[in-house]
Rosetta silent file (secondary structure, phi, psi, omega in degrees, C-alpha in Angstrom):
SEQUENCE: MSNQIEREFDAPKESVRLNKFLSEAGVCSRREADRLIESGRVTVDGRRAEMGMRVTKDQEVCVGKKVIQKKDRMVLLAVNKPTGIVCTEEKREKKNIIRFLNYPTRITYIGRLDKDSEGLLLMTNNGDIINKMMRAGNCHEKEYKVTVNKEVTKEFVRKMSEGVPILDTVTRPCKVEKTGKYKFRIILTQGLNRQIRRMCEYFGYQVTRLERVRVMNIELGNLKSGEYREVTERELDELYEQLKGSSNNTVYEEQ
SCORE:     score description
SCORE:     0.000 S_00000001
   1 L     0.000  130.391 -177.630    0.000    0.000    0.000 S_00000001
   2 L   -80.539  154.459  178.476    1.449    3.352   -0.985 S_00000001
   3 L   -80.582  157.040 -179.111    1.815    6.234    1.438 S_00000001
   4 H   -60.075  -37.474  177.181   -0.224    9.438    1.041 S_00000001
   5 H   -61.158  -42.112  179.164    2.941   11.398    0.190 S_00000001
   6 H   -66.514  -40.010  179.690    3.696    8.887   -2.574 S_00000001
   7 H   -63.444  -41.760  178.016    0.114    9.023   -3.882 S_00000001
   8 H   -66.462  -36.836  178.464    0.220   12.796   -4.113 S_00000001
   9 H   -63.122  -39.621 -175.593    3.622   12.594   -5.816 S_00000001
  10 H   -85.418  -16.074 -175.096    2.279   10.133   -8.420 S_00000001
  11 L   -62.691  136.010  179.059   -1.088   11.808   -9.002 S_00000001
  12 L   -66.760  142.783  178.810   -1.499   13.272  -12.514 S_00000001
  13 L  -123.047  141.738 -178.510   -1.627   17.037  -12.657 S_00000001
  14 L   -63.486  -50.063  176.198   -3.172   19.108  -15.438 S_00000001
  15 L  -159.345  152.353  178.200   -0.323   21.584  -15.486 S_00000001
  16 E  -137.803  159.927  175.476    2.384   22.852  -13.173 S_00000001
  17 E   -63.772  145.110 -174.646    4.827   25.718  -13.210 S_00000001
  18 H   -60.505  -40.635 -179.798    7.950   24.802  -15.127 S_00000001
  19 H   -65.737  -32.695  176.478   10.299   25.416  -12.208 S_00000001
  20 H   -70.538  -39.641  177.182    8.180   23.099  -10.047 S_00000001
  21 H   -57.941  -46.149 -179.426    8.197   20.441  -12.777 S_00000001
  22 H   -65.985  -37.622  178.285   12.004   20.524  -12.900 S_00000001
  23 H   -66.072  -44.587 -179.063   12.216   20.392   -9.105 S_00000001
  24 H   -68.854  -24.699  176.240    9.834   17.432   -8.869 S_00000001
  25 L   -79.278   -4.253  178.386   11.798   15.642  -11.581 S_00000001
  26 L    81.558   16.916 -178.498   14.834   15.923   -9.324 S_00000001
  27 L   -73.569  -46.737 -175.700   16.786   18.201  -11.656 S_00000001
  28 L  -173.688 -178.669  175.490   17.454   20.992   -9.171 S_00000001
  29 L   -73.787  165.956  179.116   15.755   23.351   -6.736 S_00000001
  30 H   -63.821  -37.366  179.197   13.076   25.747   -7.980 S_00000001
  31 H   -64.067  -43.882  178.929   15.414   28.684   -7.578 S_00000001
  32 H   -67.060  -33.042  176.671   18.090   26.946   -9.641 S_00000001
  33 H   -63.017  -41.691  177.150   15.409   26.005  -12.188 S_00000001
  34 H   -59.623  -38.023  178.564   14.522   29.694  -12.577 S_00000001
  35 H   -66.303  -40.861  177.987   18.174   30.420  -13.303 S_00000001
  36 H   -62.840  -43.099  179.986   18.282   27.675  -15.936 S_00000001
  37 H   -63.899  -45.676 -178.565   15.122   29.014  -17.558 S_00000001
  38 H   -63.553  -32.590 -178.994   16.388   32.602  -17.518 S_00000001
  39 L   -78.496   -7.623  178.157   19.693   31.535  -19.076 S_00000001
  40 L    87.596   10.301 -176.915   17.871   29.951  -22.018 S_00000001
  41 L   -84.976   -8.479 -177.695   18.983   26.390  -21.287 S_00000001
  42 E  -108.668  133.205  175.872   15.425   25.054  -20.915 S_00000001
  43 E  -124.095  151.246  175.269   13.121   24.323  -23.852 S_00000001
  44 E  -126.179  118.595 -176.067    9.501   23.156  -23.999 S_00000001
  45 L    52.935   39.607  174.714    8.439   21.368  -27.174 S_00000001
  46 L    84.656   -3.286  179.906   11.560   22.675  -28.888 S_00000001
  47 E  -111.066  148.307  179.812   11.004   26.338  -27.995 S_00000001
  48 E   -59.284  131.445 -178.423   12.872   28.409  -25.451 S_00000001
  49 L   -73.511  155.904  177.963   11.045   28.346  -22.120 S_00000001
  50 L  -117.516  149.131  178.876    9.764   31.480  -20.428 S_00000001
  51 L   -59.664  133.464  175.233    9.792   32.356  -16.752 S_00000001
  52 L    84.941   -3.761 -177.687    6.546   31.417  -15.006 S_00000001
  53 L   -71.415  158.023  179.524    5.183   29.238  -17.795 S_00000001
  54 E  -110.167  150.959 -179.658    3.202   26.082  -17.055 S_00000001
  55 E  -134.809  158.917  175.141    3.669   22.650  -18.613 S_00000001
  56 L  -113.042  169.258 -178.013    1.766   19.364  -18.747 S_00000001
  57 L   -67.205  -16.845 -178.839    3.062   15.800  -18.616 S_00000001
  58 L   -85.132  -10.145 -178.515    2.497   15.463  -22.380 S_00000001
  59 L   -88.596  152.970  179.399    4.983   18.215  -23.265 S_00000001
  60 L   -94.316  115.108  179.289    8.664   17.622  -23.933 S_00000001
  61 E  -108.010  129.575 -179.855   10.850   19.531  -21.471 S_00000001
  62 E  -127.656  142.565  167.742   14.599   19.628  -22.071 S_00000001
  63 E  -111.915  110.905 -169.583   17.560   21.040  -20.181 S_00000001
  64 L    65.618 -126.446  178.675   20.184   21.409  -22.855 S_00000001
  65 L   -97.964   -2.301 -175.385   19.800   18.267  -24.968 S_00000001
  66 E   -88.417  125.225  175.977   18.543   16.114  -22.095 S_00000001
  67 E   -78.580  129.332 -177.121   14.831   15.266  -22.024 S_00000001
  68 E  -101.993  128.038  176.535   13.479   15.578  -18.488 S_00000001
  69 L  -127.895  141.304  176.745   10.813   13.212  -17.247 S_00000001
  70 L   -66.238  135.866 -179.053    9.237   13.022  -13.834 S_00000001
  71 L   -67.794  144.056 -178.718   10.335    9.883  -12.051 S_00000001
  72 L   -72.177  -30.168 -175.066    7.694    7.166  -11.651 S_00000001
  73 L  -120.885  131.613  177.329    8.626    6.332   -8.066 S_00000001
  74 L   -72.582  138.716  178.031    9.178    8.754   -5.222 S_00000001
  75 L  -119.728  132.143  171.857   12.519    8.385   -3.459 S_00000001
  76 E  -140.387  111.691 -176.852   13.283    9.589    0.065 S_00000001
  77 E  -109.722  144.725  167.622   16.591    8.484    1.545 S_00000001
  78 E  -101.379  120.838 -176.285   18.122    8.951    4.975 S_00000001
  79 E  -117.368  140.552  170.982   21.884    9.381    4.511 S_00000001
  80 E   -98.358   93.975 -176.448   24.622    9.556    7.125 S_00000001
  81 E   -72.262  125.723  176.256   26.816   12.195    5.490 S_00000001
  82 L   -77.810  162.103  171.780   30.487   11.964    6.461 S_00000001
  83 L   -64.671  150.840  179.434   32.617   15.038    7.078 S_00000001
  84 L    94.000  -18.170  177.461   34.390   16.247    3.941 S_00000001
  85 L   -90.433  136.639 -172.048   31.417   15.624    1.641 S_00000001
  86 E  -105.022  131.244  175.995   29.879   18.807    0.218 S_00000001
  87 L   -80.331   85.322  178.248   26.138   19.418   -0.184 S_00000001
  88 L  -154.678  157.837  173.596   26.229   20.760   -3.714 S_00000001
  89 L  -103.793    5.659  179.560   25.336   19.670   -7.223 S_00000001
  90 L   -64.481  116.290 -175.633   28.355   21.521   -8.633 S_00000001
  91 L   -67.283  -23.820  179.865   30.132   18.954  -10.825 S_00000001
  92 L   -72.963  -16.080  175.672   33.494   20.662  -10.384 S_00000001
  93 L   -83.793  108.338 -174.522   33.361   19.744   -6.683 S_00000001
  94 L   -63.997  -28.336 -177.467   34.911   16.255   -6.615 S_00000001
  95 L  -104.786   35.592  178.920   33.448   15.453   -3.185 S_00000001
  96 E   -75.961  154.273 -172.730   29.874   16.539   -3.887 S_00000001
  97 H   -64.076  -32.067 -179.282   27.069   14.506   -2.320 S_00000001
  98 H   -65.733  -47.227  178.632   25.565   13.464   -5.667 S_00000001
  99 H   -66.215  -38.193 -178.468   28.807   11.862   -6.846 S_00000001
 100 H   -61.695  -45.451 -178.487   29.424   10.355   -3.411 S_00000001
 101 H   -76.113  -39.147 -178.058   26.069    8.518   -3.317 S_00000001
 102 L    52.679   44.907 -177.585   25.969    7.657   -7.036 S_00000001
 103 L   -78.367  140.849 -173.761   22.277    6.811   -6.660 S_00000001
 104 L   -66.380  -25.914  177.464   20.589    5.563   -9.862 S_00000001
 105 L   -97.976  142.937  179.745   17.643    7.995   -9.586 S_00000001
 106 L   -69.680  113.185 -179.361   18.193   11.758   -9.842 S_00000001
 107 L  -131.271  162.614  176.042   17.787   13.068   -6.279 S_00000001
 108 E  -138.583  171.286 -172.726   18.819   16.163   -4.371 S_00000001
 109 E   -87.959  152.653  176.435   19.285   17.096   -0.712 S_00000001
 110 E  -107.692   94.910 -179.131   16.736   18.484    1.735 S_00000001
 111 L    81.726  125.293 -176.174   18.628   21.114    3.703 S_00000001
 112 L   -77.120  152.527  161.670   22.390   21.399    3.605 S_00000001
 113 L  -118.659  131.650 -176.731   24.970   20.149    6.052 S_00000001
 114 L   -68.695  167.551 -172.591   28.249   22.029    5.725 S_00000001
 115 L   -56.217  -37.801 -175.934   31.442   20.242    4.703 S_00000001
 116 L   -86.317   -3.026 -179.900   32.760   19.903    8.253 S_00000001
 117 L  -100.371  162.045 -177.984   29.452   18.609    9.649 S_00000001
 118 E  -137.927  175.022  174.017   28.115   15.068    9.581 S_00000001
 119 E   110.854 -155.045 -168.661   24.971   13.102   10.208 S_00000001
 120 E   -68.107  121.994  174.315   21.438   12.896    8.869 S_00000001
 121 E  -130.583  125.519  178.454   20.898   14.246    5.372 S_00000001
 122 E   -94.600  137.503 -178.747   17.640   13.559    3.535 S_00000001
 123 E  -127.345  137.444 -175.489   17.727   13.105   -0.246 S_00000001
 124 E  -154.244  168.177  169.966   14.666   13.005   -2.506 S_00000001
 125 L  -113.399   14.365 -179.610   13.172   13.589   -5.945 S_00000001
 126 L  -104.192  100.261 -176.305   10.006   15.125   -4.450 S_00000001
 127 H   -64.574  -31.264 -179.124   10.288   18.890   -4.708 S_00000001
 128 H   -62.716  -45.371 -177.003    7.133   19.574   -2.687 S_00000001
 129 H   -73.839  -24.592  174.215    8.399   17.962    0.497 S_00000001
 130 H   -57.276  -50.172 -176.343   11.772   19.697    0.129 S_00000001
 131 H   -70.682  -39.562 -179.738   10.048   23.049    0.420 S_00000001
 132 H   -67.416  -37.545 -177.024    7.558   21.985    3.093 S_00000001
 133 H   -75.735  -37.008 -168.939   10.235   20.414    5.304 S_00000001
 134 H  -104.084  -11.174  178.558   12.915   23.077    5.073 S_00000001
 135 L   -63.243  123.123 -173.050   11.029   26.375    4.760 S_00000001
 136 H   -58.038  -33.788 -177.819   11.882   28.188    7.985 S_00000001
 137 H   -64.095  -17.741  179.433    8.365   29.579    8.364 S_00000001
 138 H   -83.940  -11.850  172.918    7.011   26.072    8.900 S_00000001
 139 L    58.067   38.817  177.480    9.116   25.710   12.087 S_00000001
 140 L   -82.141  145.629 -172.147    9.954   22.031   11.658 S_00000001
 141 L   -82.609  143.783  169.238   12.549   20.629   14.060 S_00000001
 142 E  -133.621  130.082 -173.412   16.124   19.579   13.328 S_00000001
 143 E  -114.052  139.583 -175.596   18.195   18.108   16.154 S_00000001
 144 E  -132.707  147.245  168.446   21.989   18.154   16.509 S_00000001
 145 E  -105.137  127.474 -172.691   24.655   16.733   18.824 S_00000001
 146 E  -126.745  137.657  172.012   27.485   19.254   19.280 S_00000001
 147 E  -116.797  134.932 -178.453   30.960   19.068   20.814 S_00000001
 148 E  -124.132  173.675 -172.292   32.831   22.289   21.619 S_00000001
 149 L   -91.251   -1.094  179.001   36.325   23.216   22.801 S_00000001
 150 L  -134.682  163.038 -178.548   35.322   24.615   26.217 S_00000001
 151 L   -62.650  134.468  177.492   33.166   23.465   29.102 S_00000001
 152 L   -79.233  116.209 -177.760   29.457   23.882   28.496 S_00000001
 153 L  -101.219  165.105  176.780   28.115   26.069   31.310 S_00000001
 154 H   -61.196  -39.104  179.652   24.586   26.759   32.499 S_00000001
 155 H   -64.169  -41.384  178.409   24.954   30.346   31.309 S_00000001
 156 H   -61.157  -45.861  179.512   26.035   29.189   27.842 S_00000001
 157 H   -60.682  -44.537 -179.068   23.015   26.863   27.608 S_00000001
 158 H   -62.861  -47.955 -177.134   20.658   29.616   28.728 S_00000001
 159 H   -67.627  -37.529  178.048   22.003   32.233   26.325 S_00000001
 160 H   -63.495  -38.871 -175.613   22.082   29.823   23.373 S_00000001
 161 H   -75.386  -23.720 -176.430   18.452   28.857   24.007 S_00000001
 162 H   -82.093  -18.670 -177.365   17.215   32.448   24.307 S_00000001
 163 L   119.295  137.336 -173.496   18.434   33.576   20.865 S_00000001
 164 L  -126.876  133.145  178.748   21.777   34.802   19.520 S_00000001
 165 E   -76.215  107.505  175.497   22.473   37.853   17.311 S_00000001
 166 E  -140.893  153.541  173.558   24.095   36.557   14.090 S_00000001
 167 L    50.923   43.157  176.789   23.827   37.426   10.399 S_00000001
 168 L    61.359   26.699  175.559   21.944   40.679   11.063 S_00000001
 169 E  -149.475 -178.776  173.739   19.152   38.884   12.915 S_00000001
 170 E  -120.543  128.640 -177.848   18.510   37.104   16.215 S_00000001
 171 L   -64.030  152.726  178.216   18.055   33.356   16.149 S_00000001
 172 L   -65.117  148.764  170.463   14.771   31.908   17.310 S_00000001
 173 L   -54.542  142.390 -175.277   14.580   30.613   20.872 S_00000001
 174 L  -145.282  170.027  179.553   15.503   26.926   20.812 S_00000001
 175 E   -91.447  126.161  178.770   15.954   23.884   23.030 S_00000001
 176 E  -131.815  133.369 -179.076   19.487   23.319   24.344 S_00000001
 177 E  -136.612  127.786  175.752   20.522   20.573   26.768 S_00000001
 178 E   -70.976  131.796 -179.183   23.965   19.857   28.211 S_00000001
 179 E  -121.585   -3.619  179.446   24.923   16.200   27.632 S_00000001
 180 E  -174.633  175.520 -177.343   28.569   16.208   28.745 S_00000001
 181 L   -57.074  -39.975 -178.593   31.362   18.504   29.887 S_00000001
 182 L  -117.963   17.930 -172.782   31.991   19.658   26.310 S_00000001
 183 E  -129.451  150.427  174.063   28.778   18.437   24.675 S_00000001
 184 E  -154.317  161.222  172.521   25.201   19.563   24.196 S_00000001
 185 E  -106.963  145.939  178.449   22.094   18.855   22.126 S_00000001
 186 E  -141.333  137.626  178.580   20.261   21.592   20.273 S_00000001
 187 E  -116.804  117.317 -178.169   16.925   21.588   18.438 S_00000001
 188 E  -106.326  154.097  172.790   16.459   24.287   15.806 S_00000001
 189 L  -121.762   19.772  175.005   13.393   25.338   13.835 S_00000001
 190 L  -145.844  174.275 -175.991   15.330   27.426   11.315 S_00000001
 191 L  -144.470   63.541  176.554   18.412   26.924    9.207 S_00000001
 192 L   -68.146  157.005 -177.689   20.619   29.983    8.890 S_00000001
 193 L   -58.553  122.644  179.599   23.982   29.506    7.217 S_00000001
 194 L    48.463   43.293 -170.046   26.358   27.683    9.607 S_00000001
 195 H   -59.097  -51.146 -176.012   23.931   28.681   12.361 S_00000001
 196 H   -64.399  -42.337  179.485   25.173   26.530   15.241 S_00000001
 197 H   -62.336  -42.720  179.904   28.821   27.324   14.579 S_00000001
 198 H   -67.225  -38.951  178.351   28.078   31.057   14.434 S_00000001
 199 H   -61.899  -44.850  179.658   25.987   30.903   17.613 S_00000001
 200 H   -65.073  -42.758 -179.098   28.817   29.179   19.473 S_00000001
 201 H   -61.644  -32.177  179.713   31.429   31.581   18.102 S_00000001
 202 H   -59.493  -32.174 -178.894   29.396   34.520   19.390 S_00000001
 203 L  -100.889   12.599  175.573   30.064   33.261   22.938 S_00000001
 204 L    84.038   17.519  178.322   33.717   32.388   22.291 S_00000001
 205 L  -104.188  150.079  173.739   33.240   28.663   21.675 S_00000001
 206 L  -116.505  132.007  177.207   34.526   26.639   18.720 S_00000001
 207 E   -77.334  127.334  176.900   32.624   23.618   17.424 S_00000001
 208 E  -103.543  -21.862  173.397   34.863   20.558   17.142 S_00000001
 209 E  -152.546  136.225  179.212   32.142   18.129   16.053 S_00000001
 210 E  -137.014  120.724 -177.057   28.626   18.716   14.756 S_00000001
 211 E  -129.809  124.025  174.821   26.261   15.852   13.950 S_00000001
 212 E   -84.934  129.028 -174.987   22.631   16.129   12.847 S_00000001
 213 E  -115.600   -9.839 -179.790   20.657   13.256   14.380 S_00000001
 214 E  -157.565  140.888  168.021   17.047   14.085   13.478 S_00000001
 215 E  -126.539  112.193 -174.693   14.942   15.964   10.939 S_00000001
 216 L    54.983 -119.540 -178.213   11.328   16.155   12.112 S_00000001
 217 L   -93.455   -2.686 -175.727   10.330   12.528   12.840 S_00000001
 218 E   -94.811  123.153 -174.314   13.168   10.908   10.866 S_00000001
 219 E  -110.785  151.826  178.132   16.138    9.886   13.006 S_00000001
 220 L   -67.719  -41.713  178.784   19.717    8.951   12.149 S_00000001
 221 L    60.518 -136.511 -176.827   19.655    5.980   14.505 S_00000001
 222 L   -96.837   15.325  179.799   22.404    3.404   13.978 S_00000001
 223 L   -61.654  126.974 -176.240   23.027    4.252   10.330 S_00000001
 224 L   -76.999  154.178 -179.590   26.777    4.070    9.730 S_00000001
 225 L   -56.963  130.257  178.961   28.779    6.946    8.266 S_00000001
 226 L    88.461   -8.496 -179.135   28.544    6.979    4.466 S_00000001
 227 L   -98.139  164.668  176.868   25.557    4.607    4.356 S_00000001
 228 E  -143.289  162.586  176.410   21.933    5.317    3.442 S_00000001
 229 E  -145.208  157.712  173.068   18.509    3.702    3.725 S_00000001
 230 E   -77.398  139.948  175.780   15.055    4.310    2.336 S_00000001
 231 L   -65.318  137.408 -174.221   12.680    6.037    4.718 S_00000001
 232 L   -76.365  163.207  177.065   10.085    3.530    5.940 S_00000001
 233 H   -60.487  -39.216  179.168    6.345    3.595    5.248 S_00000001
 234 H   -63.178  -43.294  177.784    5.721    4.277    8.934 S_00000001
 235 H   -62.883  -39.602  178.465    8.096    7.258    8.848 S_00000001
 236 H   -64.181  -40.429  177.425    6.364    8.535    5.697 S_00000001
 237 H   -60.227  -46.630  179.686    2.955    8.263    7.387 S_00000001
 238 H   -65.355  -39.676  179.570    4.208   10.269   10.371 S_00000001
 239 H   -62.978  -42.857  179.388    5.928   12.764    8.092 S_00000001
 240 H   -57.844  -44.416  179.796    2.721   13.315    6.120 S_00000001
 241 H   -62.232  -40.488 -178.842    0.832   14.125    9.324 S_00000001
 242 H   -72.015  -25.513 -177.658    3.518   16.605   10.408 S_00000001
 243 H   -86.523   -9.858  179.100    3.576   18.293    7.010 S_00000001
 244 L   -56.932  130.845  178.713   -0.168   18.943    6.943 S_00000001
 245 L    83.905   -4.023  179.619   -0.749   22.663    6.733 S_00000001
 246 L   -77.722  141.906  175.288    2.886   23.427    5.861 S_00000001
 247 L   -72.705  144.432  174.721    3.565   25.980    3.147 S_00000001
 248 L  -113.811   26.054  173.532    5.409   24.704    0.084 S_00000001
 249 L   -56.783  148.984 -175.056    6.589   28.115   -1.104 S_00000001
 250 L   -56.440  132.601  174.072   10.009   27.868   -2.702 S_00000001
 251 L   -84.681  127.238  178.575   12.916   27.572   -0.294 S_00000001
 252 L   -98.951  -43.853 -174.974   15.711   29.913   -1.278 S_00000001
 253 L  -150.095  102.544  176.136   18.349   29.557    1.389 S_00000001
 254 L  -130.761  154.630  178.075   18.348   27.007    4.192 S_00000001
 255 L   -82.053    0.000    0.000   21.197   25.187    5.921 S_00000001
């Protein structure tokens, strides 16, 4: 029996915006799709595509000379990303996540982990859930285990949880729990660039290890570094319930 997320992914649609079509086909994000369209690299039925246009499943969409088709089966993987692997689709980056996984279906990542960070990274060909899961306004949780170079104090925990001024804003209040002399857990509902590292640096701490262990209801568990697994039907059912009511407006910049 298929999950509701899978049924919605497979359901025929009369027409969709071209950037959404490319995202759902696993080509790239909607923002990157807009750039491809604007640069003239995308054609629809042999004609140069226009920004904002809509397409149906019967039309031929190409990026360069490659014909793009929506994948028949939705893919959602839980990956344990090792340090040193880069969350990018840039082919010039030898250690990019796409090359590292070498997965047979075209998939992309849901929320970046920086090169020096490790842990749970979700990969999919479903553009809708990318935007619903990672859009900051939806306030979905991401949990991390962090090790720093100085003792974690009660004051540090309190100040981190109350919000920290970085990147011309103040981070949202969050849950922080000390788990060892130099370790703590933190649960975020936003994803500013290198957010945890910047928050720690504000108080004079340096992160020595950062591992993401959960995104919403999906947990890293005992998955070994460099390995991946398909998200289970039970996890998909729970994820669907948590995503109800979430906006799927295009995500532009999330960690």
